[in-house]
C-alpha positions, 0 to 999 in steps of 0.5 A: 626499408618498407619491411623494417618499417612494418616490423617496427609498427608490429613491434610497437603494437604488440607492446601496446596490446596488453594495455589495450586488452586491460583497458578493454576489459576494464571498459567491459566490466564498467559497462556490465556494472552499469547494466546491472545497476540499471536493471531493476525488478519490475513490480506492479502494485494494485494499490499505492500503499503496497507499492510503497512497501515494495519501494521501502524493501526494494530501494533502488533495485525496483521499478514500481508501478502503482495503479491506484494512487490518487487519494481523490479518486474513489477506488471502487469506481476504477476501470483498468486501461490498456496501459495497466495491462501492459505494465502487468505483462512486463512485471516480475512481481504483482501485489494486490489486495484481493477479497474482491476489493480489486476484482479487475486485477484477477481479470487482467492477470487472467488475460495477461499470462506470464509463467515467470511472474510472482503474484502476492495477494494480501487477502490470501496471506491473512486468510480473508476472502470475498465478503470479508471487510476488504480494507485489509491494510488497516488490519495490523497483521496484514502489512508484516505478512505482505512485506515478508512475501515481497522480500521473498519475491524480490530475493527470488527475482534478484538473488544478487541483492538478497542481503539488501532486501533482507536488511530493508525488510528488517528495517520496515518490520521494525518501523511498524512498532510505532504503529503497534505502540500507538494502537496499544496506547489508544486501546488502553485509553479508549477501549469500549468507547462508542464510535460510528463510521460512514463506511467500514474502511477503518474497521480493522483498526477500530477493532484493534483499538477496541472501539465499539463500532455502531451502525455497521449495516449502514456502513456496508450499504454505503460500501456496496453502493446500495441504499441503507434502510430507513431504520438504519439511517434513522439509527445513525442520525439518532446516534449523532443527534443525541451524541451517543457516539464519540466520533464519526469516522468517514471515508473522504474519497467517497462522500455521497449525498448521504455521507455529507448529510451525516457529516453536517449532522455531526458538525451540528451536534458537535460530534468530532469527525475524522477523515480516513482514506483508501489511498496513501496520500502523495509524499508520505510513507505507509507508516506516516499515513497510518500514524497521522490518522491514528493521531487525528482519531486520538485527538478527536476522542480526547476532545469528545471526553472519551478517555477512560 
């Protein structure tokens, strides 16, 4: 009787086996799918606007850490932390500016070896070097070059989602047309108009619009944290006092005493001032950030009667 009972259990279990195997296989497939879904490409961007481009191209398949992300912080005063070093060690892709804008990145990468890591340097992509104006993200050709490099790196790191990265890259490149169109329209209206700035942050974009930028020695001194010469300071003040320039462009992340002095003089002389930043503001995309600053400059130039 015991033998017959055992045989009955064995027969019952053998009949259940296909269903159990199928259920196990389904559960395993679900767990693998969930694991694949959770697995993201770790990316470190030195500056948050490059991190934003990574997010726009990588979507939900990337985990991005942006080191410089506070628009109230002076990027030139940044000091790397152990947390930054750890993030770099784990990154599959690293994106930074170069041209001596973020020299701490080269030092960190040198001591954080990772043979499988892909490093993208914006300056190398657009042929810029130390000594050139390092604010490359304001130069219209820079972001398309960086975006293409990011798309290639993501596809190499995660081939299974290459079609997603390719589609998102195409969308991102297409979205830059709004910036190009705005620059072209402003060039048609304002090319040749004299402007000045406290720093060369907006220099490449100013060149693209065709503005005549004045007081560049003063700007370099401010950027390099050295003292401008008395003659350069006097020339800057004269431009404002006599309204020889249509607009004053200033870096709102680095407002030293001399910058504040020039802002006050511009206000007293009724010269419009326009704020630009070196860090993308929270809650915006790169495209929105650029267009907002271009719109502000357009309005200031129009208000000063600079249109041709």
